[in-house]
PLY file of the C-alpha trace (Angstrom):
ply
format ascii 1.0
element vertex 449
property float x
property float y
property float z
element edge 448
property int vertex1
property int vertex2
end_header
191.36 -1.87 118.28
190.76 1.78 118.96
189.14 0.88 122.29
192.07 -1.33 123.20
194.56 1.41 122.30
192.59 3.91 124.49
192.83 1.43 127.43
196.54 0.97 126.95
197.11 4.73 126.92
195.05 5.13 130.05
196.97 2.24 131.78
200.15 4.38 131.15
198.97 6.68 133.88
198.20 6.36 137.56
194.65 7.50 138.26
195.42 8.22 141.90
198.38 10.47 140.80
196.38 12.12 138.06
193.71 13.01 140.59
196.19 14.30 143.21
198.02 16.42 140.68
195.12 17.51 138.44
192.50 18.44 141.06
194.56 21.20 142.81
195.56 22.58 139.33
192.00 22.38 138.15
190.84 24.43 141.30
193.71 26.90 140.39
192.29 27.29 136.87
188.73 27.65 138.27
189.96 30.27 140.75
191.59 32.18 137.78
188.54 32.19 135.92
186.43 33.36 138.77
188.93 36.24 139.50
188.80 37.22 135.82
184.97 37.18 135.89
185.09 39.86 138.57
186.52 42.23 136.08
184.05 41.43 133.27
181.53 44.32 132.71
177.84 43.20 132.75
176.07 43.24 129.56
175.23 46.81 128.45
171.61 47.82 129.52
169.11 48.28 126.82
168.23 51.81 127.96
170.29 54.93 128.31
168.98 57.77 130.44
169.98 61.20 129.16
169.37 64.51 130.94
168.48 67.14 128.41
167.11 70.66 128.99
164.10 73.04 128.85
161.32 72.97 126.41
162.18 74.16 122.86
165.90 74.13 123.77
168.72 72.71 121.81
169.38 69.96 124.37
166.02 68.46 123.75
166.47 68.73 119.91
169.80 66.96 120.09
168.44 64.29 122.55
165.79 63.43 119.85
168.55 63.01 117.29
170.58 60.81 119.67
167.36 58.72 120.10
167.41 57.89 116.42
170.98 56.92 116.36
170.96 54.79 119.32
167.78 52.94 118.31
169.88 51.52 115.29
171.90 49.76 117.93
168.85 48.48 119.81
169.39 51.05 122.60
166.37 53.00 123.87
167.12 56.50 124.97
165.03 57.89 127.93
165.16 61.63 127.99
165.02 63.43 131.30
163.96 67.20 130.70
165.53 69.73 133.15
165.88 73.39 133.62
169.41 73.13 132.08
173.01 72.65 132.87
173.10 73.27 136.47
170.20 71.08 137.24
171.71 68.25 135.19
174.91 68.55 137.19
172.99 68.33 140.43
171.20 65.10 139.08
174.41 63.48 138.04
175.88 63.93 141.51
172.79 62.64 143.14
173.14 58.75 143.37
169.34 58.48 144.06
168.53 60.09 140.68
168.39 57.69 137.69
170.55 59.32 134.94
173.53 57.89 133.04
174.58 61.02 131.14
173.49 64.72 130.64
174.16 67.80 128.46
176.28 70.37 130.53
177.29 73.80 129.54
181.04 74.27 129.64
182.03 76.50 132.52
179.00 75.97 134.66
180.46 73.26 136.88
182.19 74.04 140.11
184.18 70.94 140.46
183.89 69.22 143.83
186.70 67.13 145.47
184.69 63.97 145.38
183.53 64.34 141.81
183.73 61.10 139.74
182.00 62.66 136.72
183.66 62.33 133.32
183.39 64.43 130.01
182.95 63.09 126.53
184.47 66.24 125.03
183.11 69.51 123.42
180.07 69.07 121.13
179.65 72.60 119.64
179.73 76.20 120.26
176.93 77.56 122.59
176.84 81.20 121.92
175.50 83.72 124.44
172.75 85.73 122.55
171.84 88.95 124.26
168.64 90.19 122.72
167.18 93.73 123.55
164.20 95.65 122.72
164.81 97.84 119.69
163.61 101.04 121.60
166.89 100.73 123.72
168.84 101.79 120.65
167.10 105.28 120.45
168.80 108.37 121.50
172.38 109.66 121.40
173.83 106.49 123.02
172.77 104.29 120.02
172.60 100.57 120.16
173.82 99.04 123.43
177.11 97.12 123.15
178.14 96.74 126.79
176.41 94.90 129.63
176.69 97.98 131.60
174.31 99.57 129.22
171.58 97.19 130.69
171.96 98.78 134.13
168.57 99.58 135.48
166.62 97.52 132.85
164.51 94.48 133.16
166.64 91.58 132.06
165.53 87.97 131.64
168.44 85.64 132.59
166.95 82.32 132.44
165.29 79.91 134.85
166.86 78.65 138.08
169.21 75.67 137.41
169.92 76.66 133.82
173.25 77.14 132.32
171.94 80.52 130.93
171.45 81.95 134.30
174.88 80.68 135.58
176.68 82.32 132.74
174.44 85.53 132.94
175.20 85.98 136.68
178.92 85.56 136.06
178.98 88.17 133.34
176.62 90.56 135.14
178.63 90.41 138.24
181.81 91.11 136.28
180.13 94.14 134.84
178.89 95.32 138.31
175.28 94.38 137.68
173.14 92.61 140.11
169.51 92.48 141.47
170.19 95.61 143.41
170.61 97.81 140.41
168.96 95.93 137.66
165.80 93.94 137.65
166.59 90.26 136.81
163.82 87.95 135.69
163.48 84.14 135.37
161.64 84.31 131.89
163.17 81.78 129.35
162.54 79.79 126.25
159.70 80.82 123.85
158.05 82.79 126.60
160.55 85.48 125.79
158.91 86.25 122.49
155.59 87.05 124.26
157.53 89.01 127.00
159.18 91.28 124.31
155.90 91.76 122.45
154.11 92.79 125.59
156.96 94.99 126.67
157.58 93.11 129.91
161.34 92.79 129.44
164.09 95.07 127.85
166.79 92.31 127.32
167.10 88.67 127.53
170.06 86.23 127.83
169.84 83.10 125.85
172.54 80.33 125.37
172.20 77.91 122.66
173.07 77.11 119.07
171.39 78.71 116.04
169.26 75.67 115.72
167.60 76.47 119.10
163.88 77.32 118.55
164.16 80.20 120.92
167.17 81.79 119.30
165.71 81.31 115.83
162.46 82.79 116.71
163.99 85.78 118.37
166.20 86.48 115.49
163.17 86.81 113.29
161.01 88.74 115.77
160.28 92.42 114.71
161.31 94.90 117.28
164.01 92.58 118.84
167.73 93.18 118.22
170.85 91.29 118.86
173.57 92.88 120.94
177.33 92.81 119.61
179.60 92.85 122.60
182.29 95.42 122.48
184.11 93.71 125.44
184.12 90.24 124.24
187.94 89.90 124.14
187.95 91.17 127.77
185.47 88.56 128.89
187.41 85.70 127.38
190.48 86.73 129.22
188.47 86.69 132.58
186.51 83.53 131.80
188.94 81.06 129.98
186.08 78.66 129.13
184.59 81.27 126.81
185.48 81.97 123.37
184.83 85.01 120.97
182.77 84.17 117.91
181.31 86.30 115.11
177.91 85.89 113.57
178.64 87.11 109.99
176.18 89.41 108.26
173.43 87.48 106.58
174.44 84.16 108.10
170.85 83.64 109.25
169.12 84.84 106.15
171.10 86.13 103.11
168.12 87.62 101.42
166.78 89.61 104.34
170.25 90.16 105.66
169.74 88.78 109.23
171.83 89.92 110.97
172.45 93.30 109.02
176.07 93.39 110.29
178.61 91.29 111.90
177.83 90.50 115.40
180.37 89.58 117.99
179.28 87.13 120.54
180.65 85.02 123.48
180.38 81.24 123.35
180.96 78.30 125.72
181.02 74.80 124.56
178.50 72.17 125.19
179.59 68.76 126.45
178.01 65.52 127.63
178.98 64.40 131.11
178.68 60.91 132.27
178.75 59.07 135.52
182.03 57.03 136.23
179.87 53.73 136.33
178.01 54.37 133.02
178.61 51.28 130.91
181.57 51.71 128.55
179.66 50.21 125.67
176.88 52.98 126.08
179.66 55.68 126.28
181.04 54.34 122.95
177.64 54.65 121.44
177.14 58.13 122.61
180.62 59.06 121.10
179.23 57.74 117.78
176.07 59.65 118.07
177.89 62.71 118.96
180.08 62.47 115.78
177.03 61.84 113.68
174.93 64.66 114.98
177.61 67.30 115.69
180.25 66.51 113.14
178.84 68.63 110.30
179.36 72.23 109.31
177.70 75.12 111.00
177.67 78.84 111.19
180.32 78.87 113.97
182.26 75.54 113.06
183.81 73.81 110.20
183.05 70.12 109.21
184.72 67.69 111.48
185.73 70.45 114.02
183.34 68.95 116.54
183.02 66.81 118.70
186.65 67.18 119.94
188.87 66.14 122.92
188.34 69.23 125.05
186.53 69.80 128.45
186.30 72.86 130.58
185.41 71.17 133.74
185.82 67.43 133.95
188.50 64.90 132.66
187.86 63.01 129.61
186.62 59.40 130.01
188.87 56.62 128.90
186.38 55.67 126.19
186.39 59.20 124.87
190.13 59.43 124.80
190.34 56.12 122.87
187.61 57.33 120.39
189.33 60.50 119.58
192.60 58.61 119.00
191.29 55.68 117.12
187.66 56.11 116.22
184.96 53.48 116.64
185.96 50.37 118.58
187.48 47.88 116.38
184.74 44.97 116.84
182.07 47.44 116.22
183.35 48.45 112.84
182.71 44.79 111.57
180.16 43.27 113.84
176.68 44.13 115.23
176.77 46.02 118.53
175.50 43.01 120.63
178.18 40.77 119.20
180.92 43.19 119.55
180.27 43.72 123.23
179.88 40.22 123.85
183.16 39.39 122.47
184.80 42.47 124.04
183.55 41.15 127.47
184.60 37.58 126.82
188.23 38.67 126.05
188.77 39.20 129.72
188.36 35.43 130.15
191.49 34.85 128.10
193.46 36.22 130.86
193.31 32.94 132.92
194.04 31.05 129.77
197.26 32.72 129.16
198.18 33.41 132.95
197.05 30.10 134.51
196.40 27.37 131.81
199.75 27.73 129.96
201.84 27.43 133.28
199.60 24.62 134.41
200.17 22.61 131.28
203.89 23.11 131.76
203.93 22.27 135.49
201.45 19.39 135.57
203.56 16.75 133.75
206.62 17.66 135.95
204.43 17.36 139.05
203.07 14.06 137.87
206.52 12.68 137.19
207.83 13.90 140.51
205.11 12.04 142.32
205.70 8.68 140.47
209.54 9.03 140.82
209.36 10.13 144.52
207.78 6.77 145.44
210.52 4.94 143.79
213.21 7.04 145.10
211.95 6.57 148.57
212.44 2.88 148.33
215.96 3.49 147.07
216.43 5.47 150.31
215.19 2.42 152.39
217.59 0.01 150.40
220.50 2.37 150.89
219.97 2.40 154.58
219.63 -1.39 154.85
222.76 -1.81 152.76
224.85 0.61 154.85
223.54 -0.96 157.96
224.19 -4.45 157.11
227.86 -3.64 156.04
228.42 -1.81 159.24
226.92 -4.11 161.73
225.76 -7.57 160.07
225.47 -9.19 163.46
222.70 -6.68 164.66
220.06 -8.97 163.04
219.94 -12.49 161.84
219.98 -13.20 158.10
216.35 -14.00 158.21
215.54 -10.66 159.65
217.68 -8.79 157.21
216.14 -10.64 154.25
212.68 -10.21 155.65
213.31 -6.27 155.67
214.36 -6.54 151.95
211.32 -8.77 151.04
209.04 -6.27 152.66
210.41 -3.48 150.62
210.06 -5.79 147.45
206.41 -6.46 148.24
205.82 -2.81 148.67
207.30 -2.01 145.47
205.34 -4.65 143.64
202.08 -3.01 144.98
203.19 0.52 143.78
200.79 1.94 141.03
203.67 2.48 138.45
202.60 3.82 134.95
203.98 2.02 131.92
206.08 5.10 131.08
208.15 4.49 134.22
208.52 0.58 133.91
212.19 1.06 133.29
212.66 2.61 136.68
210.43 0.07 138.32
212.56 -2.94 136.84
215.75 -1.17 137.62
214.59 -0.81 141.38
213.60 -4.47 141.41
217.15 -5.41 140.18
218.68 -3.16 142.84
216.60 -4.98 145.49
218.25 -8.25 144.32
221.73 -6.55 144.67
220.86 -5.60 148.25
219.54 -9.09 149.02
222.92 -10.44 147.73
224.83 -8.01 149.99
222.77 -9.40 152.97
223.68 -12.95 152.10
227.34 -12.02 151.62
227.63 -10.20 155.11
225.47 -12.44 157.16
225.99 -15.98 158.36
223.60 -18.66 157.39
221.28 -19.88 159.99
222.52 -22.72 162.15
221.09 -26.17 162.00
0 1
1 2
2 3
3 4
4 5
5 6
6 7
7 8
8 9
9 10
10 11
11 12
12 13
13 14
14 15
15 16
16 17
17 18
18 19
19 20
20 21
21 22
22 23
23 24
24 25
25 26
26 27
27 28
28 29
29 30
30 31
31 32
32 33
33 34
34 35
35 36
36 37
37 38
38 39
39 40
40 41
41 42
42 43
43 44
44 45
45 46
46 47
47 48
48 49
49 50
50 51
51 52
52 53
53 54
54 55
55 56
56 57
57 58
58 59
59 60
60 61
61 62
62 63
63 64
64 65
65 66
66 67
67 68
68 69
69 70
70 71
71 72
72 73
73 74
74 75
75 76
76 77
77 78
78 79
79 80
80 81
81 82
82 83
83 84
84 85
85 86
86 87
87 88
88 89
89 90
90 91
91 92
92 93
93 94
94 95
95 96
96 97
97 98
98 99
99 100
100 101
101 102
102 103
103 104
104 105
105 106
106 107
107 108
108 109
109 110
110 111
111 112
112 113
113 114
114 115
115 116
116 117
117 118
118 119
119 120
120 121
121 122
122 123
123 124
124 125
125 126
126 127
127 128
128 129
129 130
130 131
131 132
132 133
133 134
134 135
135 136
136 137
137 138
138 139
139 140
140 141
141 142
142 143
143 144
144 145
145 146
146 147
147 148
148 149
149 150
150 151
151 152
152 153
153 154
154 155
155 156
156 157
157 158
158 159
159 160
160 161
161 162
162 163
163 164
164 165
165 166
166 167
167 168
168 169
169 170
170 171
171 172
172 173
173 174
174 175
175 176
176 177
177 178
178 179
179 180
180 181
181 182
182 183
183 184
184 185
185 186
186 187
187 188
188 189
189 190
190 191
191 192
192 193
193 194
194 195
195 196
196 197
197 198
198 199
199 200
200 201
201 202
202 203
203 204
204 205
205 206
206 207
207 208
208 209
209 210
210 211
211 212
212 213
213 214
214 215
215 216
216 217
217 218
218 219
219 220
220 221
221 222
222 223
223 224
224 225
225 226
226 227
227 228
228 229
229 230
230 231
231 232
232 233
233 234
234 235
235 236
236 237
237 238
238 239
239 240
240 241
241 242
242 243
243 244
244 245
245 246
246 247
247 248
248 249
249 250
250 251
251 252
252 253
253 254
254 255
255 256
256 257
257 258
258 259
259 260
260 261
261 262
262 263
263 264
264 265
265 266
266 267
267 268
268 269
269 270
270 271
271 272
272 273
273 274
274 275
275 276
276 277
277 278
278 279
279 280
280 281
281 282
282 283
283 284
284 285
285 286
286 287
287 288
288 289
289 290
290 291
291 292
292 293
293 294
294 295
295 296
296 297
297 298
298 299
299 300
300 301
301 302
302 303
303 304
304 305
305 306
306 307
307 308
308 309
309 310
310 311
311 312
312 313
313 314
314 315
315 316
316 317
317 318
318 319
319 320
320 321
321 322
322 323
323 324
324 325
325 326
326 327
327 328
328 329
329 330
330 331
331 332
332 333
333 334
334 335
335 336
336 337
337 338
338 339
339 340
340 341
341 342
342 343
343 344
344 345
345 346
346 347
347 348
348 349
349 350
350 351
351 352
352 353
353 354
354 355
355 356
356 357
357 358
358 359
359 360
360 361
361 362
362 363
363 364
364 365
365 366
366 367
367 368
368 369
369 370
370 371
371 372
372 373
373 374
374 375
375 376
376 377
377 378
378 379
379 380
380 381
381 382
382 383
383 384
384 385
385 386
386 387
387 388
388 389
389 390
390 391
391 392
392 393
393 394
394 395
395 396
396 397
397 398
398 399
399 400
400 401
401 402
402 403
403 404
404 405
405 406
406 407
407 408
408 409
409 410
410 411
411 412
412 413
413 414
414 415
415 416
416 417
417 418
418 419
419 420
420 421
421 422
422 423
423 424
424 425
425 426
426 427
427 428
428 429
429 430
430 431
431 432
432 433
433 434
434 435
435 436
436 437
437 438
438 439
439 440
440 441
441 442
442 443
443 444
444 445
445 446
446 447
447 448
């Protein structure tokens, strides 16, 4: 019974009409899905390449923390050490260098017209620590509080390609110090401790958070002091990407009172810069890692103050903007990372479903009906033409010729593939054929014997 009902239902349709209507619409749907597939992001890679910084620097420390966070989502972080911020930017701009993201010190980028780099926001304050040999504080002048006090001294300003060197040069130039009146050295990192101990340098610029091994070690090194900048406010007016921060008395060690008094410092903000083509899913994970690693309290920040939607050099990425407004992507709140990214990519395929399939389902029945009816209506046109012709000039043909033309139309109609749903129109046409036949008989003379 079920099989016979299926056969009856199929017989209600014309296979030829179904194919002629259905195939073009099917091709249209396929084209829609193909077009939508062009906008689907590929699956996120299992590896993220992150540019960090020099040995014992904060960037390497934070890269290690990111490694642990991303590993929970099945993403392996590959760290690319560098001299620092300036070298990281050069690598990001070099399409031949394999890197997805990198730490960048705020204010160190000279933005180029063809830049396609994007920021993920501010991560934390990066204070500029100016350490000096305790012997410089002797005499009537007392402790140095101005960069001009370092004129003629041996000053370590960091390695080539580092953000420390970039910022040091900016500030020294503003203070009318350069390599003509001051000896500027490339020494950086933990090598500064030995350089101070051996008397090879008089002062050193270091950029980084208190967690930096270099900063922490120098703060505890006998004979090394930390400069409190008297002109900090003036520098922040000249360099808007800098902020004035205060290291409170005893903030490093309450018992030993390190530092022994409040120290005024300058600080930029660290950020992560990504390439425009970095996979959005990896960017989302980086945002989550940033929140987990940098969202806590610190000497210069309150809980939840970082990361934040601020960027000194590059525009925020779309993923960062969305994260700062809404937090973690909706699907990743409830599903594993791989499942959330898969569904997120497949959502794009719903576009042809709504944009193509729904109109197709509405148009297809109308097109099918039009094809079936058009065949029947075409025969009506032929009948109308015969009827009008025979009424106007019945002698033009003999009765037999007129009737043959009507019979030809009837045979053609009987061969038409007419679905059962249009049987009423089919039989109505046949009855109208008989009416035209009667008209022929009424207007024409019978054949002579």
